[in-house]
C-alpha positions as CSV (number, residue, x, y, z in Angstrom):
1,X,58.7,297.1,-135.7
2,X,61.8,295.6,-132.8
3,X,62.4,297.9,-130.0
4,X,66.2,299.0,-130.2
5,X,68.9,297.6,-128.2
6,X,71.4,298.9,-126.4
7,X,75.0,298.1,-124.7
8,X,76.9,299.9,-121.6
9,X,80.4,299.8,-121.4
10,X,81.4,300.6,-118.1
11,X,85.4,301.5,-117.1
12,X,86.4,302.7,-113.8
13,X,85.2,302.0,-109.9
14,X,82.1,301.1,-108.4
15,X,80.5,304.4,-108.6
16,X,80.5,304.1,-112.3
17,X,79.2,300.5,-111.7
18,X,76.0,301.8,-110.3
19,X,76.1,304.9,-112.4
20,X,76.0,302.4,-115.7
21,X,72.8,300.5,-113.5
22,X,71.0,303.8,-113.7
23,X,72.2,304.1,-117.0
24,X,70.4,300.8,-118.3
25,X,67.3,302.1,-116.3
26,X,67.0,305.1,-118.0
27,X,67.5,303.5,-121.4
28,X,64.7,301.0,-120.4
29,X,62.2,302.9,-118.9
30,X,62.9,305.0,-122.7
31,X,61.7,301.7,-124.7
32,X,65.2,300.1,-125.2
33,X,66.0,296.8,-124.3
34,X,69.1,295.8,-123.1
35,X,71.3,293.7,-126.3
36,X,71.6,289.7,-125.5
37,X,74.4,288.1,-124.1
38,X,76.6,287.4,-127.1
39,X,75.8,290.7,-129.0
40,X,78.7,291.5,-131.3
41,X,80.7,294.7,-131.3
42,X,78.7,297.3,-133.1
43,X,75.5,295.3,-133.4
44,X,73.4,297.2,-130.7
45,X,71.6,300.1,-132.1
46,X,72.9,302.4,-128.8
47,X,76.6,301.7,-127.3
48,X,77.3,304.3,-124.6
49,X,80.8,303.8,-123.1
50,X,80.5,304.8,-119.0
51,X,84.4,306.3,-118.7
52,X,86.4,306.9,-116.4
53,X,89.5,309.5,-116.1
54,X,91.8,307.9,-113.3
55,X,94.5,306.5,-115.5
56,X,97.1,308.1,-118.1
57,X,95.7,305.8,-121.0
58,X,91.8,306.1,-120.2
59,X,92.0,308.5,-123.1
60,X,93.3,305.9,-125.7
61,X,90.9,303.4,-124.4
62,X,88.4,305.3,-125.0
63,X,89.0,306.6,-128.7
64,X,90.6,303.4,-129.8
65,X,86.7,301.3,-129.0
66,X,85.6,304.4,-130.7
67,X,87.8,304.5,-133.5
68,X,86.9,300.4,-133.8
69,X,83.3,301.4,-133.8
70,X,83.4,304.3,-137.0
71,X,82.7,301.7,-139.5
72,X,80.2,300.2,-138.0
73,X,78.0,302.9,-137.7
74,X,78.7,304.5,-141.0
75,X,77.3,300.7,-142.4
76,X,74.4,300.9,-139.7
77,X,72.1,304.4,-140.3
78,X,69.8,305.1,-137.0
79,X,73.2,303.3,-135.1
80,X,73.7,305.5,-131.8
81,X,76.8,306.3,-129.8
82,X,77.1,307.9,-126.4
83,X,80.1,309.1,-123.9
84,X,79.4,309.9,-120.7
85,X,81.4,309.3,-117.3
86,X,84.8,311.2,-115.9
87,X,86.5,311.7,-118.9
88,X,83.4,312.7,-120.8
89,X,83.0,315.7,-117.7
90,X,87.0,316.6,-118.4
91,X,87.2,316.3,-122.3
92,X,83.7,317.3,-123.4
93,X,84.3,319.0,-126.7
94,X,87.2,317.6,-127.5
95,X,85.4,314.1,-127.9
96,X,83.3,315.4,-130.7
97,X,86.0,316.6,-132.5
98,X,88.4,313.4,-132.6
99,X,85.5,311.2,-132.9
100,X,83.0,313.4,-135.3
101,X,80.8,310.1,-135.1
102,X,79.8,310.2,-131.5
103,X,76.3,311.2,-130.7
104,X,75.8,312.4,-127.1
105,X,78.3,313.5,-124.9
106,X,77.4,314.3,-121.2
107,X,78.7,314.6,-117.5
108,X,78.8,313.0,-114.3
109,X,76.1,314.9,-113.3
110,X,73.7,314.8,-115.7
111,X,73.3,311.3,-116.8
112,X,69.3,311.2,-116.3
113,X,69.5,313.5,-119.3
114,X,70.9,310.2,-121.8
115,X,67.2,309.6,-123.0
116,X,66.3,313.2,-124.3
117,X,69.6,313.9,-125.6
118,X,69.7,310.9,-128.0
119,X,66.5,311.3,-129.1
120,X,67.6,315.2,-130.0
121,X,70.9,314.0,-131.4
122,X,68.7,311.7,-133.8
123,X,65.7,314.6,-134.9
124,X,68.4,317.6,-135.5
125,X,71.0,315.1,-136.8
126,X,74.0,316.2,-135.0
127,X,76.1,316.0,-132.2
128,X,74.2,316.8,-128.5
129,X,77.1,318.2,-125.9
130,X,75.8,318.4,-122.5
131,X,77.8,318.8,-119.3
132,X,76.6,319.9,-116.0
133,X,78.6,321.8,-113.5
134,X,76.8,320.6,-110.5
135,X,74.9,317.7,-109.8
136,X,71.2,318.3,-110.8
137,X,69.0,316.0,-108.7
138,X,70.7,312.9,-106.4
139,X,71.2,310.0,-109.3
140,X,69.5,307.2,-107.1
141,X,66.1,308.9,-107.8
142,X,66.9,307.6,-111.2
143,X,65.5,304.2,-112.5
144,X,68.2,301.9,-112.0
145,X,68.6,298.2,-113.8
146,X,70.6,296.5,-110.9
147,X,72.4,293.7,-112.3
148,X,71.5,291.3,-109.4
149,X,68.6,290.0,-107.6
150,X,69.9,289.4,-104.1
151,X,73.1,292.2,-103.9
152,X,72.4,295.8,-104.6
153,X,74.6,299.0,-104.7
154,X,72.9,302.1,-102.1
155,X,74.9,305.3,-102.7
156,X,74.8,307.2,-99.6
157,X,76.8,310.2,-101.0
158,X,78.6,312.1,-104.1
159,X,81.3,313.4,-104.6
160,X,84.6,314.0,-102.8
161,X,85.8,316.8,-100.5
162,X,89.5,315.5,-100.4
163,X,92.6,317.0,-102.4
164,X,94.5,314.3,-103.2
165,X,97.4,315.2,-105.2
166,X,97.3,311.8,-107.6
167,X,93.3,311.6,-107.9
168,X,91.4,313.9,-110.6
169,X,88.1,312.5,-109.1
170,X,87.1,315.2,-107.0
171,X,87.4,317.9,-110.1
172,X,85.5,315.8,-112.0
173,X,82.5,314.8,-109.4
174,X,82.5,317.7,-107.2
175,X,82.0,318.9,-103.3
176,X,80.5,315.9,-101.3
177,X,77.0,315.5,-101.3
178,X,75.1,313.9,-98.9
179,X,71.5,312.2,-98.9
180,X,69.3,312.4,-96.3
181,X,69.3,308.9,-93.4
182,X,65.6,308.6,-94.5
183,X,65.9,308.3,-98.2
184,X,69.0,306.1,-97.9
185,X,66.4,303.9,-95.6
186,X,63.7,304.1,-97.7
187,X,65.8,302.6,-100.6
188,X,67.6,299.8,-98.7
189,X,63.8,298.7,-97.3
190,X,62.6,298.9,-100.8
191,X,65.4,297.1,-102.5
192,X,64.7,294.3,-99.1
193,X,60.6,294.3,-100.1
194,X,62.0,292.9,-103.7
195,X,64.6,290.0,-102.4
196,X,68.0,291.7,-101.8
197,X,69.8,290.4,-98.6
198,X,73.1,291.7,-99.0
199,X,73.4,295.8,-99.6
200,X,76.7,298.2,-100.2
201,X,76.5,301.6,-99.4
202,X,78.9,303.8,-101.4
203,X,80.2,306.4,-101.0
204,X,83.7,307.9,-102.7
205,X,84.2,308.8,-99.6
206,X,81.6,306.9,-97.9
207,X,82.8,307.3,-94.0
208,X,82.9,311.2,-94.8
209,X,79.3,310.7,-94.9
210,X,77.2,313.4,-92.7
211,X,79.8,316.2,-93.1
212,X,77.4,317.5,-95.5
213,X,74.3,317.4,-93.5
214,X,76.5,318.4,-90.4
215,X,76.1,315.2,-88.5
216,X,80.1,313.8,-87.5
217,X,78.7,310.4,-86.7
218,X,75.9,310.2,-89.3
219,X,77.4,307.4,-90.9
220,X,77.9,304.9,-87.5
221,X,74.4,305.8,-87.1
222,X,73.1,304.8,-90.6
223,X,75.0,301.5,-90.1
224,X,73.2,300.7,-86.8
225,X,70.1,301.7,-88.8
226,X,70.6,299.4,-91.4
227,X,71.2,296.6,-88.7
228,X,67.6,297.4,-87.7
229,X,65.8,296.6,-91.4
230,X,64.4,293.3,-91.2
231,X,65.6,290.4,-93.7
232,X,68.6,292.6,-94.1
233,X,71.3,290.0,-93.6
234,X,74.3,291.2,-95.1
235,X,76.1,294.8,-95.2
236,X,78.5,296.0,-96.1
237,X,80.7,299.6,-97.3
238,X,83.3,300.6,-100.0
239,X,85.6,303.1,-99.7
240,X,86.4,304.7,-96.4
241,X,89.2,307.0,-96.0
242,X,91.3,306.5,-93.1
243,X,91.0,310.4,-91.9
244,X,87.4,309.8,-91.2
245,X,87.6,306.3,-89.9
246,X,86.5,307.4,-86.1
247,X,86.2,305.0,-83.2
248,X,82.2,305.4,-83.5
249,X,81.8,303.6,-86.9
250,X,83.8,300.5,-85.5
251,X,81.8,300.7,-82.7
252,X,78.8,300.3,-84.8
253,X,80.9,297.7,-87.2
254,X,80.8,295.3,-84.3
255,X,77.9,295.4,-82.6
256,X,75.3,295.5,-85.6
257,X,75.0,292.2,-86.4
258,X,74.3,292.4,-89.9
259,X,77.4,294.5,-90.7
260,X,79.9,292.2,-92.3
261,X,83.4,291.4,-91.0
262,X,84.9,293.1,-93.4
263,X,86.7,296.4,-94.3
264,X,88.1,298.0,-97.5
265,X,90.8,301.3,-96.3
266,X,93.2,302.3,-98.6
267,X,96.6,302.6,-97.6
268,X,98.5,304.0,-101.2
269,X,101.7,304.2,-99.3
270,X,103.3,303.6,-95.9
271,X,106.0,306.3,-96.1
272,X,104.7,309.6,-94.0
273,X,106.7,311.9,-97.0
274,X,105.3,310.1,-99.6
275,X,101.5,310.8,-97.9
276,X,101.9,313.8,-97.3
277,X,103.1,314.4,-101.0
278,X,99.8,313.0,-101.9
279,X,98.2,315.3,-99.7
280,X,96.3,312.2,-97.7
281,X,95.6,313.2,-94.4
282,X,96.6,310.8,-92.5
283,X,100.3,308.8,-91.3
284,X,102.1,305.5,-91.1
285,X,101.2,305.5,-87.3
286,X,97.5,307.0,-87.4
287,X,96.6,304.2,-90.3
288,X,97.8,301.2,-88.4
289,X,95.9,302.2,-85.5
290,X,93.1,301.8,-87.0
291,X,93.6,298.4,-88.2
292,X,94.8,297.2,-84.5
293,X,91.3,298.7,-83.4
294,X,89.5,297.0,-86.0
295,X,90.7,293.8,-85.0
296,X,90.3,294.2,-81.0
297,X,86.5,294.7,-82.1
298,X,86.3,291.9,-84.8
299,X,89.4,289.4,-84.5
300,X,88.4,287.8,-87.4
301,X,87.8,290.8,-89.4
302,X,89.4,290.4,-93.4
303,X,91.1,293.9,-94.4
304,X,92.2,295.1,-97.4
305,X,93.7,298.1,-99.1
306,X,94.9,299.9,-102.0
307,X,98.5,300.7,-102.8
308,X,100.2,302.4,-105.5
309,X,103.9,302.2,-105.9
310,X,106.1,304.8,-108.0
311,X,104.4,307.9,-106.8
312,X,106.8,310.5,-107.6
313,X,109.9,311.0,-105.6
314,X,109.4,307.5,-103.6
315,X,112.8,306.4,-102.3
316,X,114.0,303.2,-101.7
317,X,113.5,303.9,-97.9
318,X,110.1,304.8,-98.6
319,X,109.0,301.9,-100.4
320,X,110.6,299.6,-97.1
321,X,107.9,301.5,-95.7
322,X,105.2,300.4,-97.6
323,X,106.4,296.9,-97.2
324,X,106.6,297.3,-93.0
325,X,103.0,298.3,-93.4
326,X,101.8,295.7,-94.9
327,X,104.2,293.3,-92.9
328,X,102.3,294.5,-89.7
329,X,98.5,295.0,-91.6
330,X,98.7,291.3,-92.7
331,X,95.8,292.4,-95.4
332,X,93.7,289.6,-96.9
333,X,94.2,291.2,-100.1
334,X,95.8,294.4,-101.8
335,X,94.9,295.6,-104.9
336,X,98.2,297.0,-106.0
337,X,99.0,299.6,-108.8
338,X,101.9,301.1,-110.4
339,X,101.7,304.6,-110.5
340,X,100.1,306.3,-113.9
341,X,100.3,310.4,-114.4
342,X,96.9,311.4,-114.6
343,X,96.7,314.6,-116.7
344,X,95.1,317.7,-114.7
345,X,96.3,316.2,-111.4
346,X,98.9,318.3,-109.2
347,X,101.3,314.8,-109.4
348,X,101.2,314.5,-113.3
349,X,103.9,317.5,-112.9
350,X,105.4,316.9,-109.6
351,X,109.7,316.5,-109.8
352,X,110.9,312.9,-109.4
353,X,108.8,310.8,-112.1
354,X,110.4,307.2,-111.3
355,X,112.1,305.3,-114.0
356,X,110.0,302.4,-115.2
357,X,112.2,299.6,-114.3
358,X,112.3,301.3,-110.6
359,X,108.7,300.6,-110.4
360,X,108.4,297.7,-111.9
361,X,110.7,296.4,-109.9
362,X,108.9,297.4,-105.8
363,X,105.7,296.5,-107.6
364,X,106.9,292.9,-107.9
365,X,108.2,292.7,-104.6
366,X,105.2,293.9,-103.2
367,X,102.8,291.9,-105.2
368,X,105.3,288.4,-104.1
369,X,104.8,290.0,-100.3
370,X,101.0,290.4,-100.2
371,X,100.4,287.2,-101.9
372,X,102.5,285.2,-99.4
373,X,100.7,287.1,-96.8
374,X,97.3,286.7,-98.2
375,X,97.9,282.5,-98.4
376,X,98.8,282.7,-95.0
377,X,96.2,284.5,-93.8
378,X,93.3,282.0,-95.8
379,X,95.5,279.2,-94.5
380,X,94.2,280.2,-91.2
381,X,90.6,279.9,-92.6
382,X,91.2,275.8,-93.2
383,X,89.1,274.0,-90.6
384,X,86.4,276.9,-89.7
385,X,82.9,276.6,-90.8
386,X,81.4,279.0,-92.8
387,X,78.2,280.5,-94.7
388,X,78.5,281.3,-97.9
389,X,75.8,283.5,-99.7
390,X,75.9,282.2,-103.7
391,X,77.3,284.3,-105.7
392,X,76.2,284.5,-110.0
393,X,79.5,285.0,-112.4
394,X,82.0,284.0,-109.0
395,X,83.2,281.0,-110.1
396,X,84.3,280.8,-113.7
397,X,85.2,277.2,-113.8
398,X,82.3,275.9,-111.7
399,X,80.9,274.2,-114.5
400,X,83.9,272.1,-115.2
401,X,85.2,271.4,-111.5
402,X,81.0,270.8,-111.0
403,X,81.4,273.4,-108.1
404,X,79.5,276.4,-106.8
405,X,80.6,279.9,-106.2
406,X,79.7,282.5,-103.1
407,X,81.1,285.0,-100.2
408,X,82.1,284.5,-97.2
409,X,81.2,287.3,-94.5
410,X,84.3,288.5,-94.5
411,X,84.2,288.9,-98.1
412,X,86.7,285.9,-99.1
413,X,85.8,283.8,-102.0
414,X,84.7,280.6,-101.6
415,X,84.3,277.9,-104.1
416,X,82.5,274.5,-102.4
417,X,81.3,271.2,-103.6
418,X,77.4,271.5,-105.5
419,X,75.1,270.0,-103.0
420,X,72.8,267.7,-104.1
421,X,69.7,269.6,-103.2
422,X,69.1,272.7,-106.5
423,X,70.8,276.0,-104.9
424,X,70.4,279.5,-106.5
425,X,72.1,282.7,-106.7
426,X,71.1,284.5,-103.6
427,X,71.1,281.1,-101.2
428,X,73.1,280.4,-98.4
429,X,75.3,277.4,-98.1
430,X,77.0,276.1,-95.0
431,X,80.7,274.4,-95.8
432,X,83.6,273.6,-93.8
433,X,86.6,275.1,-95.7
434,X,89.0,272.0,-96.8
435,X,91.5,274.2,-98.7
436,X,93.5,277.6,-99.0
437,X,94.8,279.7,-101.8
438,X,95.9,283.4,-102.1
439,X,92.8,284.3,-103.4
440,X,90.4,282.3,-102.4
441,X,89.4,279.2,-99.8
442,X,87.8,275.9,-101.2
443,X,85.6,273.3,-99.7
444,X,85.8,270.2,-101.0
445,X,83.2,268.2,-99.0
446,X,79.5,267.9,-98.8
447,X,77.8,270.8,-97.2
448,X,75.9,270.8,-93.8
449,X,73.6,273.2,-94.9
450,X,71.3,275.0,-97.6
451,X,69.3,277.8,-96.8
452,X,66.9,278.8,-99.5
453,X,65.9,282.5,-99.0
454,X,63.7,285.1,-101.0
455,X,66.9,286.6,-102.2
456,X,67.3,283.2,-104.2
457,X,63.7,283.3,-105.1
458,X,63.9,286.7,-106.7
459,X,66.7,285.6,-108.3
460,X,64.6,282.8,-110.1
461,X,61.7,285.0,-111.0
462,X,64.3,287.5,-112.6
463,X,66.2,284.6,-114.4
464,X,62.9,283.1,-115.1
465,X,61.7,286.5,-116.9
466,X,64.6,287.5,-118.5
467,X,65.7,284.5,-120.0
468,X,62.1,283.8,-120.7
469,X,62.9,279.9,-119.1
470,X,60.8,278.2,-116.9
471,X,61.1,279.0,-112.9
472,X,62.6,276.2,-112.3
473,X,66.1,276.3,-114.0
474,X,68.7,276.2,-111.5
475,X,72.7,277.5,-111.2
476,X,75.2,276.4,-113.7
477,X,72.4,276.9,-116.9
478,X,73.2,280.5,-118.5
479,X,72.5,283.6,-117.0
480,X,72.3,287.5,-116.6
481,X,75.6,288.4,-115.2
482,X,76.0,289.7,-111.9
483,X,78.7,291.9,-110.1
484,X,80.4,290.9,-106.9
485,X,79.2,292.6,-103.5
486,X,81.8,294.7,-103.4
487,X,84.6,294.0,-106.8
488,X,88.0,295.1,-106.6
489,X,88.7,298.5,-107.4
490,X,89.7,299.6,-110.8
491,X,92.4,302.1,-109.9
492,X,95.1,303.2,-108.0
493,X,93.1,306.0,-106.7
494,X,90.2,304.0,-105.3
495,X,88.1,307.2,-105.5
496,X,88.7,307.9,-101.5
């Protein structure tokens, strides 16, 4: 009898992406196998929804997907559906009432219970709902099926102590809990031993790390400690909060060779009035001051941000202040969002909810300004020689253009001419930038050099094992997917 297959569908932030890696690891540890690429909707034996609750229509999206699976499940005895994540933590019994064909509902604090709950639902033939109110064990102790052989998330904390009025995540993820530094470094070293060369330190307020263990400089110390891990070439982190962005962190970034010259720091609004209403504990002057210090320490750093347009009560003048910060900061990239009500948040009940047409007009002006700045900043890269970490799944047109794609040290996306010699994801290619677009760079000439890496070896071994192909398979043929090292935030909250 063949093993049962599973599929995990992920919505939301980087924390959810990493949680889904753990869910996959748990299911494979319980004997399930991942459904092959191209498996049709409802063809997997177990379908797990790892949900997000920060957008207004999150529940509609979930119930729409569940509704499409209802007739499929009715035709397939033994098929099971599980719902976890932030929306499950928030709605609890409501999910089973609205979708009684769901077998398991589990919360953000007890993802480790999924295999047991699935078996219990099968034996008892009734839905199992288990929502823990607090963290039972740090999730990084769970088995993990990592999506990439060369880049990995490393969670350093869970939860958040902030009370932003637009965000429901702290209520669902709980107060911040920090991992011990020794446990984090042990995980980093183990990953590097497996071939990983890039890690991203992950937390919902990553640079507040240390508040739970009583050390305000713990995050900068952790960055410096990562610099001592032999074989670790690139260190990133997401997402920091301006409130906690201290000078010791800037110094650690600038002085630690493998910490990349890249920063994603959410702005949300440039207006002091709106920031106060959002309950963000910094103001425009403080934010721009951090940008100035970062640029002084790392002149080539690429800085990106999150911005919410149309927060309740936002005036034309408030919005002009946001445009002012965008012009001053000159972000390499900005993830822009129209304000969306989050049920259960203070902002959802505020006066001054803006008409859709007003928000749309402001949003389009912001996007146009940022596109112009992004393009101008990218043009400054033309003529530079960059080391590009070859990625998998980044360039959707690579096969048609005979190019490969990867990330520069500052996380800019680079498409480059395919070298004559074989290149694998995880290898490093040195290229000259010849053209810039708003969202990517292009290197059209021959590569200056190709460095085969242990990360590329790890990808090759994994690809051969999972695809059951000879170890010589090269990039350009079907592969398992791997995420970008630092994907765009999935919502205007950014969990920070």
